[in-house]
MARMARKOL-315997 format. One record per residue (C-alpha): x, y, z; residue number from 1. Coordinates in pm, 1 decimal. Last residue first. Layout:
REM MARMARKOL-315997
TIMAR_c1_c2_c3_i
TIMAR_X_Y_Z_NUM
...
This chain:
REM MARMARKOL-315997
TIMAR_c1_c2_c3_i
TIMAR_9165.8_5297.2_7595.1_334
TIMAR_9349.8_5042.4_7364.1_333
TIMAR_9626.6_5044.3_7528.3_332
TIMAR_9458.2_4932.9_7891.7_331
TIMAR_9240.6_4672.7_7670.9_330
TIMAR_9591.5_4509.1_7574.5_329
TIMAR_9762.3_4539.1_7911.4_328
TIMAR_9431.0_4356.4_8054.7_327
TIMAR_9469.3_4076.7_7789.0_326
TIMAR_9851.1_4044.0_7865.0_325
TIMAR_9784.1_4000.4_8231.1_324
TIMAR_9576.3_3672.4_8181.2_323
TIMAR_9249.0_3625.7_8193.1_322
TIMAR_9091.6_3441.1_8499.7_321
TIMAR_8930.9_3112.0_8338.6_320
TIMAR_9281.6_2970.6_8274.2_319
TIMAR_9269.0_2888.1_8651.9_318
TIMAR_9066.8_2579.8_8611.4_317
TIMAR_9338.9_2410.5_8411.4_316
TIMAR_9240.2_2042.2_8583.6_315
TIMAR_9636.4_2031.9_8695.4_314
TIMAR_9622.6_2316.8_8904.6_313
TIMAR_9365.2_2114.3_9169.3_312
TIMAR_9634.2_1845.7_9219.5_311
TIMAR_9793.9_2095.8_9432.3_310
TIMAR_9510.9_2090.6_9693.3_309
TIMAR_9517.4_2406.6_9882.9_308
TIMAR_9739.3_2542.2_10156.6_307
TIMAR_9633.6_2893.9_10317.3_306
TIMAR_9930.8_3149.6_10364.8_305
TIMAR_9838.3_3361.6_10076.3_304
TIMAR_9651.0_3148.3_9851.0_303
TIMAR_9893.8_2795.9_9849.5_302
TIMAR_10033.4_2569.7_9689.6_301
TIMAR_10264.3_2328.4_9812.8_300
TIMAR_10505.8_2043.9_9643.7_299
TIMAR_10691.7_1820.7_9899.8_298
TIMAR_10931.5_1647.9_9647.7_297
TIMAR_11103.3_1345.4_9764.8_296
TIMAR_11419.5_1118.9_9867.7_295
TIMAR_11354.9_932.6_10186.7_294
TIMAR_11384.2_1030.2_10565.7_293
TIMAR_11271.6_1401.2_10538.0_292
TIMAR_11272.0_1659.1_10783.0_291
TIMAR_11561.0_1883.2_10645.0_290
TIMAR_11738.4_1760.1_10288.1_289
TIMAR_11610.1_1471.6_10141.0_288
TIMAR_11621.9_1559.5_9759.3_287
TIMAR_11500.7_1598.1_9428.5_286
TIMAR_11631.6_1855.9_9225.5_285
TIMAR_11603.6_2222.6_9170.9_284
TIMAR_11442.1_2482.5_8962.5_283
TIMAR_11467.0_2395.1_8578.7_282
TIMAR_11219.8_2580.6_8368.0_281
TIMAR_10920.9_2394.0_8260.8_280
TIMAR_10685.8_2720.2_8296.3_279
TIMAR_10927.4_3016.7_8287.4_278
TIMAR_11116.3_3147.8_8608.5_277
TIMAR_11150.4_3514.8_8684.0_276
TIMAR_11455.7_3545.8_8965.7_275
TIMAR_11412.2_3758.3_9257.9_274
TIMAR_11521.6_3494.2_9493.5_273
TIMAR_11788.0_3293.9_9286.1_272
TIMAR_11715.6_2973.9_9075.1_271
TIMAR_11899.3_2611.5_9068.0_270
TIMAR_11828.9_2483.9_9404.7_269
TIMAR_12020.5_2133.2_9490.9_268
TIMAR_11921.4_1799.9_9706.9_267
TIMAR_11547.7_1968.4_9725.3_266
TIMAR_11347.8_1885.1_10060.1_265
TIMAR_11111.7_2138.0_9979.2_264
TIMAR_10892.9_2294.3_9672.7_263
TIMAR_10649.5_2564.7_9751.2_262
TIMAR_10370.3_2714.7_9488.0_261
TIMAR_10227.4_3086.1_9514.2_260
TIMAR_9883.4_3225.6_9444.4_259
TIMAR_9859.3_3605.7_9598.0_258
TIMAR_9730.6_3766.1_9300.6_257
TIMAR_10036.0_3657.3_9103.5_256
TIMAR_10209.4_3338.4_9055.3_255
TIMAR_10479.4_3338.5_9354.6_254
TIMAR_10737.0_3068.4_9335.6_253
TIMAR_10889.8_2951.9_9687.5_252
TIMAR_11218.3_2731.8_9682.3_251
TIMAR_11325.5_2510.4_9981.2_250
TIMAR_11650.5_2357.7_10044.4_249
TIMAR_11574.9_2172.4_10375.7_248
TIMAR_11187.2_2220.7_10451.2_247
TIMAR_11235.4_2148.2_10862.7_246
TIMAR_11558.8_2377.1_10896.0_245
TIMAR_11554.0_2593.5_10621.1_244
TIMAR_11788.4_2611.6_10302.3_243
TIMAR_11759.3_2905.1_10057.5_242
TIMAR_11523.5_3032.3_9745.2_241
TIMAR_11251.6_3222.2_9844.4_240
TIMAR_11035.7_3470.2_9614.5_239
TIMAR_11099.2_3333.2_9299.0_238
TIMAR_10889.1_3500.5_9053.8_237
TIMAR_10650.7_3287.2_8843.8_236
TIMAR_10587.4_3150.4_8499.3_235
TIMAR_10390.7_2814.1_8543.8_234
TIMAR_10479.9_2423.5_8694.5_233
TIMAR_10871.5_2512.5_8748.1_232
TIMAR_11049.0_2206.3_8700.2_231
TIMAR_11161.0_1949.0_8912.3_230
TIMAR_11516.9_1806.1_8779.2_229
TIMAR_11547.5_1412.1_8930.6_228
TIMAR_11885.5_1448.8_9169.2_227
TIMAR_11775.8_1158.1_9457.9_226
TIMAR_11514.9_919.6_9295.0_225
TIMAR_11170.8_976.4_9289.3_224
TIMAR_10896.9_1026.2_9539.6_223
TIMAR_10641.0_1273.9_9509.0_222
TIMAR_10503.8_1415.4_9851.6_221
TIMAR_10167.5_1638.1_9849.1_220
TIMAR_10097.0_1954.5_10005.0_219
TIMAR_9971.0_2057.5_10383.9_218
TIMAR_9962.3_1715.0_10533.4_217
TIMAR_9702.5_1753.2_10808.2_216
TIMAR_9836.6_1717.6_11168.4_215
TIMAR_9779.1_1448.4_11411.8_214
TIMAR_9894.5_1511.0_11769.8_213
TIMAR_10265.5_1366.8_11792.4_212
TIMAR_10300.3_957.9_11871.2_211
TIMAR_10609.3_974.4_11652.2_210
TIMAR_10460.6_1135.3_11348.4_209
TIMAR_10092.8_1114.9_11295.0_208
TIMAR_9978.5_1213.0_10951.2_207
TIMAR_9608.4_1309.6_10860.8_206
TIMAR_9669.8_1314.2_10468.5_205
TIMAR_9522.9_1677.3_10334.2_204
TIMAR_9730.3_1641.2_9991.9_203
TIMAR_9832.5_1277.2_9971.4_202
TIMAR_10176.4_1128.7_10067.5_201
TIMAR_10401.1_907.6_9838.1_200
TIMAR_10272.4_1019.4_9524.4_199
TIMAR_10472.1_817.6_9259.4_198
TIMAR_10698.4_1036.8_9004.7_197
TIMAR_10689.2_1285.3_8763.7_196
TIMAR_10793.6_1639.0_8862.7_195
TIMAR_10693.1_2001.1_8856.6_194
TIMAR_10348.2_1906.4_8713.3_193
TIMAR_10201.9_2136.2_8457.3_192
TIMAR_10002.7_2473.8_8487.2_191
TIMAR_9803.0_2553.0_8196.1_190
TIMAR_9958.9_2899.6_7991.0_189
TIMAR_10051.8_3263.4_8043.4_188
TIMAR_10056.8_3249.1_8390.9_187
TIMAR_10180.1_3583.4_8601.7_186
TIMAR_9839.3_3672.3_8743.3_185
TIMAR_9818.4_4060.4_8842.8_184
TIMAR_9884.9_4230.4_9172.8_183
TIMAR_10233.1_4074.8_9198.3_182
TIMAR_10284.9_3889.6_9522.5_181
TIMAR_10489.9_3932.1_9850.9_180
TIMAR_10289.8_3717.3_10111.6_179
TIMAR_10391.8_3397.2_10049.2_178
TIMAR_10753.0_3540.5_10075.3_177
TIMAR_10687.4_3697.1_10418.1_176
TIMAR_10542.1_3399.7_10550.4_175
TIMAR_10798.1_3192.5_10452.3_174
TIMAR_11041.3_3406.1_10597.9_173
TIMAR_10868.3_3391.1_10929.6_172
TIMAR_10854.3_3032.1_10947.6_171
TIMAR_11213.2_3007.0_10916.0_170
TIMAR_11286.1_3244.7_11173.0_169
TIMAR_11051.5_3055.3_11431.6_168
TIMAR_11230.1_2759.3_11349.5_167
TIMAR_11557.3_2892.1_11419.7_166
TIMAR_11433.4_3027.6_11751.1_165
TIMAR_11277.7_2718.6_11883.3_164
TIMAR_11606.6_2534.8_11812.8_163
TIMAR_11712.3_2259.7_11612.8_162
TIMAR_12073.8_2109.6_11676.9_161
TIMAR_11946.9_1728.1_11626.4_160
TIMAR_11584.2_1725.1_11431.4_159
TIMAR_11657.4_1444.0_11211.1_158
TIMAR_11887.8_1286.1_11451.9_157
TIMAR_11571.6_1199.9_11678.8_156
TIMAR_11446.5_943.9_11411.3_155
TIMAR_11128.1_982.1_11216.4_154
TIMAR_10837.1_768.3_11303.3_153
TIMAR_10520.6_687.3_11066.7_152
TIMAR_10156.2_696.8_11107.5_151
TIMAR_9926.4_763.6_10814.2_150
TIMAR_9537.2_868.6_10782.2_149
TIMAR_9348.2_905.3_10466.8_148
TIMAR_9132.4_1212.6_10432.7_147
TIMAR_8767.1_1168.5_10328.4_146
TIMAR_8588.1_1477.4_10152.7_145
TIMAR_8245.2_1588.7_10202.2_144
TIMAR_8103.7_1864.8_9988.0_143
TIMAR_8128.6_2222.9_10124.4_142
TIMAR_7766.8_2391.2_9963.9_141
TIMAR_7789.5_2783.8_9891.1_140
TIMAR_7481.5_2976.3_9911.6_139
TIMAR_7510.5_3330.1_9711.1_138
TIMAR_7504.5_3663.0_9831.1_137
TIMAR_7522.2_4002.6_9667.8_136
TIMAR_7517.7_4316.8_9865.0_135
TIMAR_7445.1_4676.5_9757.7_134
TIMAR_7587.6_4990.8_9964.6_133
TIMAR_7289.0_5192.3_10073.5_132
TIMAR_7512.5_5358.4_10314.3_131
TIMAR_7808.9_5364.1_10161.3_130
TIMAR_8141.5_5243.1_10358.6_129
TIMAR_8121.8_4887.1_10204.6_128
TIMAR_8101.7_5025.5_9868.1_127
TIMAR_8050.8_4696.1_9674.5_126
TIMAR_7967.1_4396.6_9913.7_125
TIMAR_7966.6_4053.3_9732.7_124
TIMAR_7910.3_3748.9_9928.1_123
TIMAR_7955.2_3358.1_9985.1_122
TIMAR_7746.7_3200.8_10241.6_121
TIMAR_7783.4_2832.8_10375.5_120
TIMAR_7637.3_2549.5_10336.8_119
TIMAR_7820.1_2242.6_10519.1_118
TIMAR_8144.4_1998.3_10518.0_117
TIMAR_8323.8_2137.1_10801.8_116
TIMAR_8641.3_2346.5_10653.5_115
TIMAR_8941.0_2230.6_10842.3_114
TIMAR_9073.6_2151.2_10473.7_113
TIMAR_9049.0_2524.2_10463.6_112
TIMAR_8876.0_2669.7_10139.7_111
TIMAR_9137.2_2882.9_9952.7_110
TIMAR_8913.5_3152.1_9740.4_109
TIMAR_9047.5_3320.8_9400.4_108
TIMAR_8955.9_3659.8_9278.6_107
TIMAR_8860.5_3815.3_8978.6_106
TIMAR_8674.0_4160.3_8922.1_105
TIMAR_8487.1_4274.8_8625.4_104
TIMAR_8415.1_4596.5_8509.8_103
TIMAR_8788.4_4653.1_8297.4_102
TIMAR_9003.9_4384.5_8403.7_101
TIMAR_9005.9_4393.7_8814.7_100
TIMAR_9220.8_4140.5_8967.1_99
TIMAR_9170.4_4151.8_9368.1_98
TIMAR_9407.1_3982.0_9616.7_97
TIMAR_9322.0_3632.6_9695.2_96
TIMAR_9061.6_3544.2_9963.2_95
TIMAR_9148.9_3292.3_10271.2_94
TIMAR_8991.7_3000.9_10442.3_93
TIMAR_8777.8_2912.4_10719.9_92
TIMAR_8408.6_2967.8_10655.1_91
TIMAR_8241.3_3286.9_10615.2_90
TIMAR_8317.1_3448.2_10318.4_89
TIMAR_8319.9_3809.6_10205.6_88
TIMAR_8441.2_3973.5_9877.5_87
TIMAR_8468.5_4341.4_9925.6_86
TIMAR_8414.2_4659.8_9731.3_85
TIMAR_8532.1_5000.3_9633.0_84
TIMAR_8345.5_5153.2_9342.2_83
TIMAR_8551.8_5454.2_9148.6_82
TIMAR_8667.1_5200.1_8855.4_81
TIMAR_8302.5_5058.9_8814.6_80
TIMAR_8189.7_4749.3_8905.2_79
TIMAR_8034.1_4522.3_8671.3_78
TIMAR_8078.5_4293.7_8814.1_77
TIMAR_8214.5_3987.4_9012.4_76
TIMAR_8408.7_3629.0_8892.9_75
TIMAR_8533.9_3398.5_9160.1_74
TIMAR_8728.2_3114.9_9120.0_73
TIMAR_8709.0_2853.7_9434.1_72
TIMAR_9028.0_2635.1_9561.7_71
TIMAR_8998.0_2314.5_9694.8_70
TIMAR_9129.6_2209.4_10044.5_69
TIMAR_8776.3_2151.1_10181.0_68
TIMAR_8559.1_2017.9_9884.4_67
TIMAR_8392.7_2236.4_9598.1_66
TIMAR_8021.2_2210.6_9537.9_65
TIMAR_7973.6_2467.0_9252.8_64
TIMAR_8320.2_2481.0_9071.0_63
TIMAR_8334.8_2773.3_8990.2_62
TIMAR_8200.0_3085.3_9117.5_61
TIMAR_7975.6_3400.7_8898.7_60
TIMAR_7855.4_3692.6_9090.8_59
TIMAR_7655.2_3985.0_8943.6_58
TIMAR_7622.9_4319.5_8940.9_57
TIMAR_7330.2_4482.6_8713.3_56
TIMAR_7399.8_4666.4_8360.2_55
TIMAR_7409.8_4316.6_8212.9_54
TIMAR_6982.4_4317.5_8288.8_53
TIMAR_6889.2_3918.0_8319.4_52
TIMAR_6943.6_3980.8_8688.5_51
TIMAR_7202.0_3829.8_8938.9_50
TIMAR_7366.6_3537.9_9080.8_49
TIMAR_7537.2_3270.9_8884.7_48
TIMAR_7648.4_2953.1_8951.8_47
TIMAR_7806.8_2659.2_8802.1_46
TIMAR_7988.8_2862.0_8559.5_45
TIMAR_8100.8_2728.6_8243.4_44
TIMAR_8441.8_2775.7_8170.5_43
TIMAR_8599.4_2957.6_7930.7_42
TIMAR_8934.1_2810.3_7849.7_41
TIMAR_9154.1_3107.9_7737.4_40
TIMAR_9368.4_3069.2_7474.5_39
TIMAR_9734.4_2945.9_7512.7_38
TIMAR_9987.6_3174.2_7543.5_37
TIMAR_10273.7_3110.7_7293.2_36
TIMAR_10600.7_3046.1_7412.7_35
TIMAR_10914.6_2972.1_7195.6_34
TIMAR_10785.3_3271.1_6938.9_33
TIMAR_10654.7_3106.7_6593.3_32
TIMAR_10879.7_3248.3_6324.9_31
TIMAR_11095.7_2959.9_6328.7_30
TIMAR_10740.5_2712.3_6297.4_29
TIMAR_10753.5_2923.4_5951.6_28
TIMAR_11068.8_2795.2_5792.1_27
TIMAR_11007.6_2444.3_5913.0_26
TIMAR_10655.4_2423.3_5718.3_25
TIMAR_10832.2_2567.4_5414.2_24
TIMAR_11091.1_2365.7_5422.4_23
TIMAR_10857.6_2059.8_5451.4_22
TIMAR_10627.4_2202.1_5185.3_21
TIMAR_10934.3_2214.5_4971.0_20
TIMAR_11092.0_1883.8_5014.9_19
TIMAR_10715.6_1739.2_4960.4_18
TIMAR_10673.4_1927.2_4616.8_17
TIMAR_11056.1_1844.2_4537.5_16
TIMAR_10981.6_1446.1_4577.0_15
TIMAR_10658.4_1442.7_4384.3_14
TIMAR_10836.5_1652.4_4103.8_13
TIMAR_11093.1_1382.5_4113.8_12
TIMAR_10855.8_1133.6_4067.4_11
TIMAR_10664.2_1278.0_3769.2_10
TIMAR_11003.5_1309.3_3592.9_9
TIMAR_11098.6_925.6_3664.0_8
TIMAR_10731.2_818.0_3546.3_7
TIMAR_10783.4_1007.8_3202.7_6
TIMAR_11130.8_832.4_3137.1_5
TIMAR_10961.1_479.6_3224.4_4
TIMAR_10672.3_608.6_2981.2_3
TIMAR_10890.9_723.3_2671.4_2
TIMAR_11088.1_397.2_2742.0_1
């Protein structure tokens, strides 16, 4: 009898301990903010140019052998606050606005999908107006990449009532939206996909529509049922949210330093221009508005006006660039 009583008391003690631990963890979790910056993942640089002396400038870029349509991450420095500088490329593409953190300089380079695979030059010139400005140069090998070719037709009814003037107005709206950007990264965490579904057309695919001249696809198409939610892949500011003739219901999000993402053919738009959206927040639903024959999302990512492969965002490479809260802490400590 005493044994059973002792066993019963021991069991109650164990249950009490487990319940206490559970409520402690639950209370502790409630104290954690809903969105926590993920730790930066420092990528081993693919190329570093400079001397062993840390006081002398060097340039680091990643990845080492990018392909047409990729973006390239660049870290350069040290660069003094007084110095002016310029990052120069000799291949088709675009250089983002510069992001300075302490004496380091960060930028993202878009390599056009029309770039021929060969060896190019990438250089950093400091104080371009000076007579003895130092120049760091590096060779960049653009690897070969094959793009698929597809051919399909589009009924004339999809473009009924379109005018050249209205199309030009829409293109200008898109250009201005992608040109409007914050001077620092807005992302705090890694990027996620805006939609889970079947990729029906890949980035860079050579498409021939109604016997028109072939054109490369500037994004990826993800097929899904109409009304399927689409979320923001990362934190950003909505620069455009309206109906366009070709793109249909369109949303453009600025993620900072000239990196933007575009979402076309939406059934509904759930955000407004100027709104700050967080990663995973609803921005609209899948539709087939504009120049589309079936429900899907056209997802496009640009550096400035140059489209890059959206799938590269999933590789977590942009976490190499320190987010803005790091800069704020450094500035506050000065």
